[in-house]
N, C-alpha and C positions, 0 to 999 in steps of 0.2 A: 823764222825763228832767229832771235838774236844770239850773239856769241854766249852771253851769260845764260840764256835759257838752254842752249845746246849743251853747255858744260854741266849745268845743273841736272838736265835730263840724263846725260851719260853717267854722271856720278850716282844718280838714283839707281839706274840699272845695275851698275857695277859694284856699288859700295853700300847700298841700303842694308843688306844682310849683315855685313861686318859691323856697321855702326850700331845697329840694333842689338846684335849679339854682344858687343862690347858693353853696352849699357845694361843689358839684362844680367850679364856676369857680375857687374859691380852693384847693381841696385836690387837684384832678385825680385824685380817687379816688372812683369811683361807689359802691362798697360802703361805704366809710367815711362818705360823705355820707348815704346812705340810713339806715345803722344809727344814726348820731348824730341824725338827724332823728326817727327812730322813738323813740329814747331820750328826746328832748326832749318829744315828745307824751306819752309815758308819765309823765315827771316832772311835766308840767303839771297833771295831775288832782289829785294831793294838794297840790301847791304852791298852786294857785289856790283850792282849797277852804279852805286855811289862811290865805292872804294876800289873797284876793280876785282877781278877774279883772283882769289888767293893762290899761292904757289901749290898748296896741298888742299884742294877742296874738301877731301874726306876728313882731314885733321880739323879744318875749320868747323865743319858740321858736327864732328864728334865733340869738340870743345864747347860749341854753342849748346848742343843738346845736354851735355853734362852740366853746364851752368844753369840751364833751365830746370833740370832735375834737382840740383842743389837748392835753387830758389824755392821750389815747391816743397821740398823736405823741410827747409827752414821755416817757411810760413806755417806748415802743418804742425810744427812742434813748438813747445814752450818750456820755459824753465832752463836753469843753467845746465843741467845734465843733458837736456835735449839739444841745447846750443852747442855743447861740446861734441855731441854725436854729429851734428850738422857740419861743424868745422872739419871733423874727421872725414866725413863724406866728401867735402869740397876738395880736400887734398889727396883723396884716395886715387890711386893709379887705376885708370879705367881701361887701359890697353891690356887685354888679356892675351897671353901666349897660347894660341890654339894648338900649338905643337907640343905643349907641355907633357901630354900623354902620347905615347908612341902609337898612333892610330895607323900609321902606314898610308894615310890619305894625303896626297900632295896638294890636291885642289882645295882651296879654302871654302868655296861655296859648298862643295860636297861634304866637307868636314862639318859645316854648320848644319846641313840637313841631317846628317847622322846624329849630331848633338841633340837636335830637336826631337828625334824619334826615340824617346826614352821608353823602355818596355813597361814602365809602371803606368803609362798612359794607355788608353784604349787605342787600337789601330787607327780608328777614325780621328781621334784627338791628335795623335802624332801627325797625321797627314794634314789636317786642317791648320794646325799651328805652324807647320813648316811652310805651307802655301801662303798663309797670311803674313807671318812675321818675317820669314827669310826670303820668300820669293816675290813678295809684294803684290800678290793677287788680292783683289777686293773681296769683301764678304759675299757680294752678289755673284762674282765669278766662281767662288768656291761652292756656293749654294747650288749653282747650276750644275756643277760637276757631280754633286751628290744628289741631285734631283729633289731638293728640298727648298722651302721658302727662305728668303734672305733672313727674315726674323728668326727662324728656327736655327739657322747656321750661326747667327750672332750669339744666340743663347748657348750653343754648344761651345763656341770659342770662350765665352765667359766661364763656363763650367770647367773647361780644361785648364785655364789659367788659375782658377781658384784651387783646383786640385794640386797644381804645382806648388802654389804658395803654402797650402795647408800641409802637404806631405813633405815639403822641403826638398823637392826633387832638384838635384844639382844640375846646373847648365854647364856640362863639361863634355869634351870630345871623348868618346869611349876608346879604350885600348883595342888593339887589333883583334884580340881573341873574342871580344864582345860584339864585333861588327855584324856577324851573321844573324844574330837575333834581331837586328834592326834593319836588315837589308830589304825585307818584304815591304816595310813601311816606306823606306827610302825609294824603292821602285814605284810604289803607288804615287808618291810625290812627283817623281819624274814623269810618270805617265800623265798625271793631271796637268802638270805644267805644259806638256806637249799638247794635250787636248785643248787647253785654252788658246794655245797658239794656232792650232789647226783650224778651229772654228771659234773665233772670238765671241765672247758673250755680248759685247756691244761695240759701237763705233762704226766708222765708215768702211774699214777693211775686214774682209773675211779671215785673212791669215795674218797672224802676228809672227813674222818670220824669226824675230829675235828670240821669242820663247821656244819655238820649234828647234832652232839650232842649239840653243842653250840646253834643252832637254836631251837632244841627241848626244851632245858632248858629255853630259853627266852620265847618260846611259852607257856610253863607251867607257868612261872612267870606272863605273861600277863593274862592268864586265871584266875589265882588266884587274880590278881588285878582287873579284870573286870568279876566277877562271873556271871553276868546276860547277858553277850554278847555271843549269840550262835555262831557267826562267829569266834570269838576268840577261842572258844572251837572247832569249826570245823577245824580251822587251826592246833590246837594242835593234833587233831585226825588224820588229813591228814599226818602230819609229822611222827607220830608214825607208821601208817600203811605202809607208804612208806619205812621208814628206817628199818622196820622189815625184809625186803627182802635183806638187805645188804650183808649177808654172802653167798648168792646164786647168786649174780649178776656178779661175775667174776670167772674164772677158776683158776687153779694153776699157769698159766702163766700170769694172770692178764688180760686176754681177756674178753671182755663183753659177758655175757650170756643173750640172750633175754628172756623175761618173760615166753614164752611158753616152754622153754627148761630148766628152773630152777628146781633144786631139792627142792621141797617144804618142805621137812623135815628139811631143814636148815633155814627155816624162823623162826623168833623169836616169838614163840607162846605167851609168856607173853606180849610182846609189842603189838601184834595183839589184844589180849584180852583187854588191856588198851585202845587202839585206838577205838575199837568197843564200849566199855563202854562210852567213851567220846562222840562219835558221836551220840549214842542213846540219851544221855542227851541233846545234842544240838538240836536234831530234835524235842524233846518234847516242845521246846520253840516256835515252829511253825513260825519261821522267817528264812526260808532257804535262804542262800546266796551262793556265789561261792565256798568258802572254804568247806562248808558242802557238796555241790554237789560233789566236788572233793574227799572228804573223803568217800562219799558213793561209788564212783567209785572204790577207793582203797579198800574199804570193800568187794566189789564184787569179786575182785581178791583174797583178803586175805582169804575169806571163801570158795573158790572153791578148792575142794580136788585135782583136776587135771586141767591141762590146758583145756582139752576137756570139762570139766564140767562148765567152766566159762559162766556166764549168759550174753552173749554179747548183747542180745536184751535189757536187763535192762541197760547195760552200754551205749548203743547207745541212749536210751531214756534219760538217765541222761546227756549225752553230748548235746542232743537237748536243754534241759533246760539250761545247762551251756552256750551254744552259745547265747541264748537270753540275758543273763546277761553280758557275756564277749565275744564279737565277735572278738576274736583275732586269729591270724594265728595258734598259738599253739593249741587252742581249735578246730579250723577247721581241723587241721591235725589229732589230736587224734580222732575226731569224724569220719573222713574218715577211719581210721584204725578200729575203732569199727564196722562201717558198713561193712567193708570188712570182718571182722571176723564173722559177723552175716549173711551176705547175699552173700558173695563170693568176691574174689579179684577184679573182674570186677566192682562191685558196688563201691568199694573203690577207684579204679583208676579213675572212672568218676568224683569223687569229688576232686581229688588232684589239678586240674586246678583252683579251687576256693580258694585254701588255701592262695596264696600269697607267699611272700618271707619267707622262713624258712630254717635254716641250716640242718634240718633233712629231707627235702622234697625229695632230690635225693635218700637217703637211703631207705625211705619209698616206693617210687615208684619202686626202684630196688627189694625190698622184695616182693611186690605184683606181679611184673612181674615174679619173680622167682617161686612164688607159682602157677602161670599160666603156667609154663613151657616155658616161652619166654626167654630162657637163654641169647641169644645175646643181646637183649635189656636190660635185667637185668644187665649184665656185664657192659654195657656202663654207666648205672646210678650208679652202685657201684663205678666205676672209678671216676665219677663226685663227688660222695659223699666223696671220699678221699680228694678232694680239699677243702672240707668245714669243716674238723675237724683237730684240732691240739692236740687232746687227743689220746695218744698212744693206750689205751685200745680199744677205738672205731675204730681206724685205723686197729688194729689187727683183729678185728671182720670182718670188711669190706673186708680186704685182704683174710681172711679165706673163706668168701663167694665167692670171685672171684676165688680162688683156686679150690673150690668145683665145680664151674661152668665149669672151664677149664677141670677138670677130666671127667665131663659128656659129653663134646663136642666130 
């Protein structure tokens, strides 16, 4: 990677959200803001190679995106009155002061996520808009998180943006007293950022550590902002306990290592200790919610000295409680796995037909069939699983399982 490419990539990670937010605030047009920001990043590569990296890459990109927007507005309008409006747009100040309202949020990225999670939108619309516009996740990555087709998610994003335009929903940082009504949606955004980092939708790497660490930092900030909210603390604990296993989750070739085969000495003991401390505090509030239950499940794994010592009965019980609160395909799938580990693969297989559509269903079925010694059926489902993943680390793992089964045949 050249110096120009490295700076551009870093600027995208660190400043995409602010650039887009600045444009949205001035233009009141989400699509135009995103498209012009994308065009500015595309224009930067040849321009910076030719002229050198600017002193302020973000300012260069913001100005370029603004000029692209002005050009589009000008071309779309006609007549003297429209030209005057375009001229006004060209000279408009696009840098918005995100501290204009006293939100009490020091971190700019977190302010932007709270801004995006407006209560007039549905919970799903808030989360998807924040993930797409402010966090830079692709439509495909968001679709995977919601277990829907990419085309379906694209339509939902369009509808959400249309509602903002029609209803005139303002793009402003909420004051401090309005933050609680947006915190659940903000927590969902953070959770899904982490999820994409924990198991990337596509690419060569299983883990996108930058997304995981970013999500943990945001979760910690929200926990500081909402010190009496046990679910916020539960989310923070969950992410810590999950990410503590990062170094043991892939081998030297970057292939996924399942939980029961991981070298637990490589787990981050300090992060586990912090996660356990946070979840214990949350539970003392006696308002247990989904994030706390998931943190407790992660704690069961984190405190088991060996895979064989895992308290699967406790984990299955926790999934029963979680299913009552979140009857999703993901929870049903994980509950089936827990019951299989507690009561045997047959018990888990019997539950898989109730899961519904899930990208990991074929791989899970294959694994349980393999444990039962039903190699031919397992191989068929591993081949099916290969059709449902675009992540190379996961594909290598499934391929390895297929090779092992062929050797046993």
